[in-house]
C-alpha distance (Angstrom), angle and dihedral (degrees) to the residues before:
residue distance angle dihedral
M1 . . .
S2 3.81 . .
V3 3.80 118.4 .
T4 3.82 114.9 -108.7
T5 3.77 125.9 -159.2
T6 3.73 111.4 -149.4
N7 3.81 143.0 132.0
A8 3.75 132.0 -96.5
T9 3.79 135.1 -166.6
I10 3.77 121.9 -131.8
D11 3.79 101.1 -115.9
S12 3.81 99.1 -179.1
I13 3.80 142.8 -10.3
E14 3.77 124.2 -149.9
T15 3.80 131.5 -179.9
L16 3.81 109.0 -131.6
A17 3.80 95.9 171.7
P18 3.79 135.1 -5.6
D19 3.83 89.1 -87.1
V20 3.82 102.4 26.0
L21 3.78 127.5 78.6
R22 3.82 127.2 -171.7
I23 3.79 111.8 -144.8
F24 3.77 125.8 -170.3
L25 3.78 115.3 -157.9
R26 3.81 120.5 -162.9
L27 3.78 121.1 -147.7
E28 3.79 124.4 -172.0
G29 3.76 119.4 -86.2
K30 3.81 114.4 -24.6
G31 3.78 92.2 -12.2
V32 3.81 122.7 -138.9
A33 3.79 117.7 -44.2
H34 3.75 116.3 -119.7
A35 3.83 134.2 178.4
P36 3.82 120.5 -117.4
G37 3.80 107.6 -88.4
Q38 3.84 98.5 29.1
Y39 3.78 126.8 121.4
L40 3.77 139.1 -147.9
E41 3.83 133.0 -139.6
I42 3.78 126.2 -130.9
S43 3.84 120.9 -153.4
I44 3.82 108.0 -125.3
E45 3.81 126.7 176.9
V46 3.77 108.4 -126.0
D47 3.82 120.0 179.6
G48 3.80 88.9 -15.0
A49 3.79 97.1 -52.2
P50 3.83 130.7 94.7
K51 3.77 117.4 -108.3
W52 3.78 129.4 -176.1
V53 3.79 111.0 -132.4
P54 3.83 121.8 -167.0
F55 3.82 126.8 -132.3
S56 3.80 127.4 174.9
I57 3.78 114.7 -114.8
A58 3.81 105.2 -119.1
N59 3.80 100.0 -161.0
A60 3.77 135.4 58.8
Y61 3.82 114.6 -111.1
R62 3.82 110.0 -90.8
G63 3.79 101.9 168.7
D64 3.83 93.0 -115.7
G65 3.81 97.8 110.0
L66 3.82 94.6 -113.3
I67 3.77 123.7 126.6
E68 3.79 123.3 -173.7
L69 3.83 123.2 -149.5
H70 3.81 131.3 -178.7
I71 3.78 109.7 -148.9
L72 3.82 121.5 -165.1
R73 3.78 119.8 -153.0
V74 3.82 107.5 -118.7
E75 3.75 108.9 -179.5
E76 3.81 96.2 -168.1
S77 3.79 93.2 52.2
K78 3.85 114.2 93.2
S79 3.81 92.4 -162.5
N80 3.81 92.2 49.9
T81 3.78 91.6 49.0
A82 3.82 91.0 47.8
L83 3.79 91.5 50.6
R84 3.77 94.1 50.1
K85 3.79 89.9 53.4
V86 3.83 91.2 60.6
L87 3.78 98.3 40.9
E88 3.78 103.9 118.9
V89 3.78 131.0 139.0
G90 3.83 108.4 -101.0
K91 3.81 93.4 24.3
T92 3.80 116.0 134.7
L93 3.80 118.3 -134.1
D94 3.81 130.6 -169.3
I95 3.79 109.6 -124.8
R96 3.82 139.0 170.2
L97 3.75 126.8 -156.0
P98 2.94 163.3 -137.1
K99 3.79 102.8 24.3
G100 3.77 133.4 162.7
D101 3.80 138.7 53.0
T102 3.79 96.7 -129.6
V103 3.77 95.7 101.8
F104 3.79 136.3 141.6
R105 3.81 113.3 -123.3
L106 3.76 112.2 -147.0
G107 3.82 91.7 -137.1
D108 3.81 91.3 64.5
S109 3.80 106.3 104.7
A110 3.81 96.3 177.0
P111 3.82 118.0 116.7
L112 3.77 111.7 -92.3
L113 3.80 127.5 -125.0
L114 3.80 107.2 -167.2
V115 3.82 117.5 -174.6
G116 3.75 121.3 -178.3
A117 3.79 133.6 169.2
G118 3.80 123.9 -155.7
T119 3.82 110.0 -38.3
G120 3.79 86.7 -2.3
F121 3.77 80.9 92.4
A122 3.83 87.6 79.5
Q123 3.82 92.2 71.4
M124 3.77 91.3 44.7
K125 3.82 90.9 49.4
A126 3.78 91.9 55.3
I127 3.80 92.0 48.9
T128 3.80 92.5 46.8
E129 3.80 92.9 49.6
A130 3.80 91.7 50.3
V131 3.80 93.2 46.9
L132 3.81 94.7 48.1
A133 3.80 91.8 48.1
H134 3.80 91.2 51.1
D135 3.84 100.3 36.1
P136 3.82 116.6 7.4
D137 3.79 90.7 -174.2
H138 3.79 95.0 56.1
H139 3.80 111.9 127.5
I140 3.84 110.6 -115.3
D141 3.78 129.5 176.7
L142 3.77 105.3 -167.4
W143 3.85 118.1 -168.7
W144 3.80 120.2 -173.3
A145 3.79 118.8 -173.3
A146 3.82 129.3 -166.2
R147 3.74 140.1 153.7
S148 3.78 93.2 -107.7
S149 3.81 138.1 2.0
R150 3.79 89.8 -103.0
D151 3.80 88.2 63.7
L152 3.82 91.2 60.6
Y153 3.76 85.8 86.2
M154 3.83 97.5 178.6
D155 3.81 98.3 30.8
H156 3.81 91.6 138.6
L157 3.85 91.3 64.5
P158 3.81 100.7 60.6
R159 3.83 88.4 40.9
E160 3.77 88.3 56.2
W161 3.82 90.3 48.2
A162 3.80 90.3 51.9
Q163 3.77 91.4 52.0
R164 3.81 93.6 47.5
Y165 3.83 100.3 40.6
P166 3.85 114.7 48.1
N167 3.82 92.7 -159.1
L168 3.84 95.3 54.0
H169 3.78 113.4 89.0
Y170 3.81 119.0 -169.8
H171 3.81 121.8 -155.2
P172 3.83 115.4 -175.0
V173 3.79 112.1 -166.0
V174 3.82 126.2 -170.4
E175 3.77 130.7 179.3
E176 3.79 93.3 -148.8
H177 3.76 128.1 34.0
Q178 3.78 125.9 160.2
P179 3.82 115.7 -172.9
G180 3.79 109.6 -125.8
A181 3.82 93.1 23.6
D182 3.78 99.4 101.5
E183 3.80 146.2 12.2
Q184 3.81 93.5 -95.6
D185 3.77 96.0 67.0
E186 3.79 93.2 116.8
L187 3.80 92.0 59.1
E188 3.78 124.4 87.5
F189 3.80 122.3 -114.8
L190 3.80 133.9 169.1
V191 3.79 107.1 -123.2
E192 3.79 104.5 -147.9
R193 3.74 140.6 89.2
I194 3.82 108.8 -77.0
D195 3.80 94.3 -114.9
Q196 3.81 91.2 51.6
A197 3.81 91.4 46.6
L198 3.77 91.7 53.2
A199 3.78 92.1 46.1
N200 3.80 91.5 50.7
T201 3.80 95.1 45.8
L202 3.76 111.1 34.9
T203 3.78 123.2 72.8
A204 3.83 98.7 178.6
T205 3.79 135.3 26.7
Q206 3.80 109.5 169.3
H207 3.82 95.5 85.5
Y208 3.82 92.4 60.3
S209 3.78 134.3 85.9
V210 3.82 98.8 -138.8
Y211 3.82 127.2 -150.6
I212 3.81 120.6 -176.9
S213 3.83 128.3 -174.1
G214 3.81 126.1 -179.3
S215 3.77 140.9 75.4
P216 3.81 118.9 -28.9
G217 3.80 91.0 -107.2
M218 3.78 91.9 52.4
V219 3.81 94.6 45.0
Y220 3.79 94.8 50.6
A221 3.80 92.1 44.5
V222 3.81 87.6 54.9
V223 3.79 91.9 47.0
D224 3.78 91.1 51.5
A225 3.78 91.6 48.2
L226 3.79 92.7 50.9
E227 3.79 92.6 44.1
A228 3.81 89.9 54.1
I229 3.81 89.8 56.8
E230 3.76 95.6 49.9
P231 3.85 134.0 -20.8
L232 3.77 107.2 -86.4
T233 3.75 126.5 -121.7
E234 3.79 126.9 -138.0
R235 3.81 90.4 -91.2
V236 3.79 94.0 93.2
F237 3.82 115.6 111.7
S238 3.80 135.6 -175.9
D239 3.79 134.4 146.9
V240 3.85 86.1 -132.6
F241 3.78 88.9 73.2
S242 3.79 88.5 66.0
Y243 3.82 103.6 39.3
A244 3.83 99.8 31.9
P245 3.81 107.7 24.7
R246 3.75 119.2 178.8
P247 3.78 118.6 -116.0
A248 3.79 108.0 -89.6
A249 3.85 92.7 -111.9
E250 3.83 91.0 57.5
D251 3.77 97.7 43.3
S252 3.77 111.2 89.9
T253 3.81 97.6 160.8
R254 3.81 110.3 44.9
């Protein structure tokens, strides 16, 4: 798909968690087609100069002109701070899309292992929506990692998927969980780092197509954990491999 530069209007803004916003952008007509897993870039003025800032597209393309984004508050980021200052319903933003090669191809019938951390769930949500619309019986293992259960800001959605689709298995993982500390106490979580949880749970990896979304440190920790279980195939995808590649001597999988 060729990249299109266009503008989009902020259709709605919703607070999903104290530091996470869900933004719906509206494009004219059917919008711009994108593959599940791709991202867009928003032009933001930072220190007086325009800068293109990437955000994963959180919904599968439906042809209705709407694009969903999950935006994390990052206080130390100048571009993030500049964006939040202009977020207002009705505001017009310059965007370009689609971007990224980490995409699910609908002809891939292999079981899916989707691993997202924090707002990395946005990319996994788009892939999941596209897969379920195309093949509701597709096997999906969806892992979502966060520091605490409160950071799993749409936890109800993958739980609903798991109830509705027998072949979708949802694994929420948190590093910290104190019973009695929040309203989700009755729900089940694995309390581990995501790489440790995968290492302690999975016994095979080669049959999967694997998609990973998170910080470079998280992504490579997951890659190492999966590689230790079973040598990985080429069906392992992450945007991190493009923008933060490991030095060749350290990279045993790409």
